C-alpha positions, 0 to 999 in steps of 0.5 A: 500500500502506498504511503499516505504521507504527502510530499511538501507537508512542512511547506503546506503547514508553513503556508497554513500557519502564515495564513492563520497569522495574517487573519489574526493580524487583520482581526486583532492586530497589530501584534508582537511575535510573542502574541502571534505565537501565543494565539497560533499555538506556535513556539517563539522560534517558529513564530519568529520565523513566520513573521520573517517570512511574511516580512520577506513576502511584503505582507506585514511590516513593523508599525511600532513597539510595545513597551513593558517587561525587561529588555528591549520593547517588542516590535508590533506587526500589522498587515501592509495595507497597500499590498492590494486593493479592491473596488466595490460598485453598487449599480442602480438605475440612475447612479453608481457608487464605488468604493476602494478598500485596501487589503485590511478592509479599510475604505480609502476612497469613495465616489458617486456618479449619476448615470442619467446622461449616459447609456455607456455602461463600460464608461460608467464603470471605468470612470467610477473604478478609476476615480475611487482608486484615485480617491484612495491614493491607489494605483489601478495596477494594485486593484486586484478585483472589482465586484459590481452589485446589480439588480437582475440575474447573473449567470452562474456559469459565465458570470455575465448579466442575463437580465436586469429589469432596470438596466436595459443597457446591461447585457451579455458580453458586458463582463468581457468588455469590462475586464478588457477595459480595466485589465483586472478581474471583474465580477458581477453579483446580484445586489440582494445577494451582496446585501446578504453577504454584508448582513452575515458579516456585520449585521443581523445574520452574524453567526447564522449559517442558514437564513434568507434576506428579503429586500423590500424596495422598488421590487421584491427580492430574496437572497438565500444563504445555506451552510454559510454560502449564497445559493444562486440556482442553476440560472442565477434566478434563485430568490426572484420572489417578485415572480411568485404567483401569489393570490391577490394580483394578476399573474403575467403569462410572459415574464420577458415582456417586462410586465410587473410580476404578481408578488412584485405588484402586491408588495413592491414600493408602489403597492406599499404607497397605495396601502398607505394612501388608503389609510391617509398617509401620503408620502413621496416614497414607500419608506416615508409612508411606512415611517409616517404610519409608525410615527402615527402610533396606533392609527398607523397599525392598519397600514403595517398590518396590511403590508405585513399580510402581503409580505407574508405571502412571499416570505411564507412561500419561501420559508415553507420550502427552505425552512430557515431559522432567520428572515432578515427584512432589508431594503428601504421598506424593511429598514423603515418598518423596523421591528414593528413590521418584522414582528407582524410578518413573523406572526403572519407567517407562523399563522399561515404555515407550519414554519416559524422563522424569526423575522428581524429588520436589517441592522445595516442602515448604510450601503449594504450592497456596496459593503457586500461587494467589498467583502466578496472582493476582499475574501477573494483577494485575500485568498489569492494574496495570503494563500500564494505560498500554497502553490 
């Protein structure tokens, strides 16, 4: 029987130790050699060798000293921020927002641009990425990945956009054009999926392996996270709950005609505003209408009750299939509704199905799609940069 020992095991162990140390420096740094040894369980000699390797690779640098104890002060080490940069882009129907972060995750530059006067998506993204990097003081050559969050479907096989309701100029072939233009890896991801990534990283879904995020905005969308991973489906359409054929709204026979889908008609922003108007609350946006109803106290209760009843149809249809322990309500309406709306949806779902997920409002109030885009980009680039000794 052949030996099961793998050649190069010491090199593999060194690489794994290096990666563990880099993660610790990101989470808890700066740290001394002794602290790294203690946290990783390595001996002082091995920890010192590890730090020397990371210095030689240009991944860490000395950032100060820690006083105390006998002898000379201990050197403090941290991950070098300029090792690599990433850019996240949130694409909406009338604007794009781009942010550039260094490999530690610190956002160094941010730009916002209107897209009302142009129909050139390559030019729009190019300008946003270049300006965000420039604002961060980063060379475009150090930008290792660009992640764009867009509404619509992204083909899991090709990575290209296949359908974007609000972005008619965004189409197949755009991904290759952007990669050629920027000379760096570019990735598309559905915007609601990115909001879920951000929620899992630093929002209401921290530490939860299985959950769904319901995005309540102009339309209605769903992100599905199973075993800590996004579920896209075979065509990228997993979570397009706006198309659920629910009672109470006409069901279009041809989705490609861009007719409003059934659940979208029932629970999208136009529908929420209409419900609020019926009860005397007039506002420019659905979120403002919900906030006005909540501010009115018991008088606004019927608005939240009706909106929750409608939302529960889509939430229950999803949860009776997936049975997640947690549902996060996000988007402008989910955020505005807060706990008052979430509790009503939770009660209604439990009343009409056998599942009883906990329903909570989002904890992220600012740019969750952009935050998710940056996180996805950082995860990929850290794997590339920190794991380079595994090859």
